[in-house]
C-alpha positions as CSV (number, residue, x, y, z in Angstrom):
1,M,0.0,0.0,0.0
2,R,1.3,3.4,-1.0
3,P,1.8,6.2,1.5
4,T,-1.0,8.8,1.5
5,Y,0.9,11.6,3.2
6,S,3.8,13.8,1.9
7,E,7.4,13.7,3.0
8,F,6.9,17.4,4.0
9,S,3.9,16.6,6.2
10,Y,5.7,13.8,8.0
11,G,9.0,15.7,8.3
12,F,7.2,18.8,9.7
13,A,5.3,16.8,12.3
14,L,8.4,14.9,13.3
15,T,10.6,18.0,13.8
16,H,7.8,19.7,15.7
17,E,7.8,16.8,18.2
18,L,11.5,16.1,18.6
19,T,12.3,18.5,21.4
20,N,10.0,17.0,23.9
21,W,10.8,13.4,22.7
22,L,14.5,14.0,23.2
23,G,14.1,15.0,26.8
24,G,14.3,18.8,26.4
25,I,17.3,19.0,24.1
26,R,16.6,22.0,21.9
27,V,16.0,21.1,18.3
28,A,15.8,23.9,15.8
29,P,14.9,22.9,12.2
30,H,16.3,25.4,9.7
31,F,13.7,25.9,7.0
32,P,15.2,28.2,4.4
33,S,11.9,29.9,3.5
34,L,11.4,31.0,7.2
35,I,15.0,32.2,7.5
36,E,14.6,34.2,4.4
37,E,11.6,35.9,6.0
38,G,13.9,37.1,8.7
39,R,12.7,34.8,11.5
40,D,15.6,34.0,13.8
41,G,16.4,30.3,13.7
42,G,14.0,29.7,10.9
43,G,11.1,30.3,13.2
44,Y,12.4,28.1,15.9
45,D,14.3,28.9,19.1
46,V,18.1,28.8,18.4
47,N,20.7,30.7,20.5
48,L,23.6,31.8,18.4
49,D,25.7,32.5,21.5
50,L,25.5,28.9,22.6
51,P,27.3,25.8,21.1
52,G,25.4,23.4,19.1
53,A,25.6,20.3,16.8
54,P,24.2,19.6,13.3
55,L,21.6,16.9,12.8
56,Y,20.7,16.0,9.3
57,L,17.5,14.0,8.6
58,Q,16.5,12.4,5.3
59,F,12.7,11.9,5.5
60,K,11.2,8.8,3.9
61,R,7.7,7.7,3.3
62,S,6.8,4.1,4.2
63,H,5.0,1.6,2.0
64,K,3.0,-1.1,3.8
65,I,3.4,-4.7,2.5
66,S,0.9,-7.3,3.6
67,T,1.2,-10.1,1.1
68,R,3.8,-12.9,0.4
69,R,4.5,-11.2,-2.9
70,G,6.6,-8.6,-1.2
71,I,10.2,-8.8,-2.5
72,E,11.7,-8.2,0.9
73,W,9.6,-10.9,2.6
74,K,10.6,-13.4,-0.1
75,A,14.3,-12.5,0.2
76,A,14.2,-12.7,4.0
77,D,12.4,-16.0,3.9
78,Q,14.9,-17.5,1.4
79,A,17.7,-16.3,3.6
80,G,16.2,-17.7,6.8
81,T,15.7,-14.3,8.3
82,R,12.5,-13.3,9.9
83,L,10.3,-10.5,8.5
84,D,6.8,-10.6,9.8
85,R,3.8,-9.3,7.7
86,P,2.6,-6.8,7.5
87,Y,5.8,-4.9,7.3
88,H,6.9,-1.5,6.0
89,R,9.6,-0.4,3.7
90,F,11.2,2.6,2.1
91,T,13.5,2.7,-0.9
92,L,17.0,4.0,-1.0
93,M,18.1,6.1,-3.9
94,T,21.3,4.2,-4.8
95,D,20.9,3.3,-8.5
96,T,23.0,4.8,-11.3
97,K,20.8,7.8,-11.6
98,S,21.1,8.9,-8.0
99,R,24.0,9.6,-5.7
100,Q,22.0,10.3,-2.6
101,H,23.1,7.4,-0.4
102,D,26.8,7.8,-1.2
103,L,26.5,11.5,-0.3
104,L,24.7,10.9,3.0
105,L,27.3,8.2,3.8
106,E,30.0,10.8,3.2
107,L,28.1,13.3,5.4
108,D,27.7,10.8,8.2
109,S,30.9,11.7,10.2
110,S,31.6,13.9,13.2
111,P,30.4,16.4,14.1
112,N,27.4,15.6,12.0
113,L,24.6,13.2,13.1
114,V,22.9,11.8,10.0
115,F,19.8,9.6,9.8
116,Y,17.3,8.2,7.4
117,V,14.0,8.5,9.3
118,A,10.6,6.9,8.3
119,P,7.3,6.2,10.0
120,R,5.9,2.8,11.0
121,Y,2.7,3.5,9.1
122,H,1.6,4.5,5.6
123,S,-1.7,6.4,5.8
124,I,-2.5,10.0,6.6
125,D,-5.1,8.8,9.2
126,E,-2.3,7.1,11.1
127,L,-0.1,10.1,10.8
128,N,-2.8,12.3,12.2
129,S,-3.5,9.8,15.0
130,A,0.2,9.8,15.9
131,W,0.3,13.6,15.9
132,R,-2.7,13.8,18.3
133,S,-1.0,11.3,20.7
134,S,2.5,12.8,20.3
135,R,3.9,9.5,19.0
136,I,5.3,10.7,15.6
137,A,8.9,10.1,16.8
138,E,8.1,7.0,18.9
139,E,6.6,5.4,15.8
140,S,9.5,6.2,13.5
141,V,12.7,4.3,12.6
142,F,16.0,6.1,12.7
143,I,18.8,4.5,10.8
144,R,22.3,5.8,10.2
145,P,23.8,5.7,6.7
146,R,27.1,4.4,8.1
147,D,25.2,1.4,9.5
148,I,23.9,0.6,6.0
149,G,27.3,1.1,4.5
150,V,28.3,1.1,0.9
151,L,25.8,-0.3,-1.5
152,S,26.0,-1.5,-5.1
153,P,24.5,1.0,-7.6
154,E,21.2,-0.9,-7.8
155,R,17.8,-0.4,-6.2
156,H,17.7,-1.2,-2.5
157,A,15.0,-1.0,0.2
158,I,14.9,-0.9,4.0
159,A,12.2,-3.2,5.5
160,F,11.1,-3.3,9.1
161,D,8.3,-4.9,11.1
162,N,6.9,-4.4,14.6
163,T,8.0,-7.7,16.0
164,D,11.6,-6.6,16.6
165,R,11.7,-2.8,16.6
166,R,15.4,-2.7,17.2
167,R,16.4,-3.8,13.7
168,A,15.6,-3.5,10.0
169,L,16.7,-5.3,6.9
170,V,18.6,-3.9,3.9
171,C,17.4,-5.6,0.8
172,S,17.8,-7.0,-1.9
173,E,20.2,-9.3,0.0
174,P,18.7,-9.1,3.5
175,V,21.3,-7.7,5.9
176,E,20.3,-6.6,9.4
177,V,20.9,-3.0,10.5
178,E,20.3,-1.4,13.8
179,V,17.4,1.0,14.4
180,A,18.4,3.7,16.8
181,E,16.1,3.8,19.8
182,R,15.3,6.9,21.9
183,F,18.0,6.2,24.5
184,Q,20.6,5.6,21.8
185,L,19.7,8.9,20.1
186,L,20.0,10.7,23.4
187,K,23.4,9.2,24.0
188,L,24.7,10.1,20.6
189,I,23.3,13.7,20.8
190,S,24.6,14.2,24.3
191,S,28.1,13.0,23.2
192,Q,28.1,15.5,20.4
193,L,26.9,18.4,22.5
194,V,29.5,17.7,25.2
195,G,32.2,18.1,22.6
196,S,30.7,21.3,21.2
197,T,32.1,24.4,22.9
198,T,32.2,27.1,20.2
199,P,29.1,29.3,19.9
200,L,27.0,28.8,16.7
201,S,27.8,32.3,15.6
202,Q,31.4,31.3,15.2
203,V,31.0,27.8,13.6
204,G,28.5,28.5,10.8
205,Q,31.1,29.2,8.2
206,E,33.2,26.2,9.1
207,W,30.2,23.9,8.9
208,F,29.3,25.3,5.5
209,E,32.9,24.9,4.2
210,T,33.0,21.3,5.5
211,L,29.6,20.6,3.9
212,I,30.9,21.6,0.5
213,E,34.1,19.7,0.8
214,T,32.0,16.7,1.9
215,Y,29.9,17.1,-1.2
216,R,33.0,17.2,-3.4
217,S,34.6,14.0,-1.9
218,G,31.2,12.2,-1.9
219,R,30.8,12.9,-5.6
220,H,34.3,11.6,-6.2
221,H,33.6,8.4,-4.3
222,H,30.2,7.9,-6.0
223,Q,31.9,8.3,-9.4
224,S,34.6,5.8,-8.6
225,R,32.0,3.3,-7.5
226,L,30.0,3.8,-10.7
227,Q,33.2,3.3,-12.7
228,D,34.1,0.1,-10.9
229,Y,30.6,-1.3,-11.2
230,W,30.5,-0.5,-14.9
231,E,33.8,-2.2,-15.6
232,K,32.8,-5.3,-13.5
233,S,29.3,-5.6,-15.2
234,S,30.9,-5.1,-18.6
235,A,33.5,-7.8,-18.0
236,E,30.9,-10.3,-16.7
237,R,28.3,-9.8,-19.4
238,G,30.0,-7.9,-22.2
239,V,27.6,-4.9,-21.7
240,G,26.7,-2.6,-18.9
241,V,23.7,-4.1,-17.3
242,H,22.3,-4.8,-13.9
243,K,19.3,-6.6,-12.5
244,V,16.4,-4.5,-11.3
245,Q,13.4,-5.7,-9.3
246,G,10.2,-3.8,-8.9
247,D,7.3,-4.3,-6.6
248,D,6.3,-7.4,-8.7
249,P,9.0,-10.1,-8.4
250,S,7.9,-11.5,-11.8
251,A,8.9,-8.1,-13.3
252,S,12.6,-8.6,-12.6
253,Q,14.6,-7.8,-15.6
254,F,18.1,-6.7,-16.8
255,H,18.4,-3.2,-18.0
256,S,21.2,-1.1,-19.5
257,V,23.5,0.9,-17.2
258,E,24.8,4.0,-18.9
259,P,28.5,4.3,-18.7
260,P,29.8,6.9,-16.2
261,Q,31.1,10.2,-17.4
262,R,34.7,10.5,-18.5
263,W,36.8,11.6,-15.5
264,D,38.0,14.8,-17.1
265,T,34.4,15.8,-17.9
266,F,33.2,14.9,-14.5
267,Q,35.9,16.9,-12.7
268,S,35.4,19.9,-14.9
269,E,31.6,19.9,-14.3
270,L,32.0,19.4,-10.6
271,A,34.5,22.2,-10.3
272,K,32.1,24.5,-12.0
273,E,29.2,23.4,-9.8
274,I,31.3,24.1,-6.7
275,D,32.3,27.5,-8.0
276,D,28.7,28.3,-8.5
277,I,27.8,27.3,-5.0
278,W,30.5,29.7,-3.6
279,S,29.4,32.5,-5.8
280,H,25.7,32.3,-4.8
281,R,26.2,32.3,-1.0
282,T,23.9,34.6,0.9
283,G,26.3,35.5,3.7
284,N,24.0,33.9,6.3
285,H,26.0,30.8,7.0
286,L,23.2,28.8,8.6
287,L,20.9,29.7,5.8
288,D,23.5,28.7,3.2
289,L,24.1,25.5,5.2
290,S,20.4,24.7,5.2
291,L,19.9,25.5,1.5
292,E,22.8,23.4,0.3
293,S,22.1,20.4,2.7
294,Q,18.6,20.2,1.2
295,R,19.7,20.8,-2.4
296,L,22.8,18.7,-2.5
297,F,22.1,16.0,0.0
298,G,18.3,16.0,0.2
299,A,18.6,16.4,4.0
300,Q,16.8,18.6,6.5
301,L,19.2,20.5,8.8
302,L,18.3,20.7,12.5
303,I,20.4,22.5,15.1
304,L,20.8,20.7,18.5
305,Q,21.6,22.6,21.7
306,R,21.6,21.8,25.4
307,P,18.8,23.3,27.4
308,S,19.8,26.8,28.6
């Protein structure tokens, strides 16, 4: 069953609830449109005179799977791994037309905290019910890109049930990954905040410069993986192809993989893109950080601070 809510609706509801759920830690989502309107902290309570830490969330919508035809259930069953029905899943953008997972993987290093986050429901009625009972965050899965690791440039999904809420499966080949529970999130956040001593007003530029350098290195790593995958698939089959599975297992097919760009073309275009980013800065470092984290990484920036 397809989700009947938008990523924006889910993301807005989740960020609104996070401060209370995280035991009073101040969570200030930086929505660029609100910052541009001149609202301090993007409309949320952020103190530029206090230290903070960046949290990046990639919101996902969950599909509900109830039948034995689900690819993830079949893969788990064949591998002897349990995945109870109904379960939920969200897709990872990892194929040759997307570099999102590789970039988030690159971003997932200190001082950043980075998570995919998705709800344990698929309908707008369930979202509204969770909102009324303040259980948006409680009924969400938080998974770090680093726990998923490097993936082949094919289509992958994360599947999870309600039997074991501490783990999810990365499919096509079912591999277990940890779902961060509330106490684990609090521990990670507290550790980052303890190490943060410089006021936000003095770290914004450094965070932005680091984000752009992370984007550059992430693009290079993604390009290298595409090149390696192209050469391997060409050597194995004589052409650039890989196997793709859709919602219907019977629809599995091989399709062509476009060869990656020449390295000189790739490097030239990336250098121009980086130059354009620097030339279009607004001068508001947190606004620039928020704009580019959304545009380049597809991630929502939230600023974490200790209670004052």
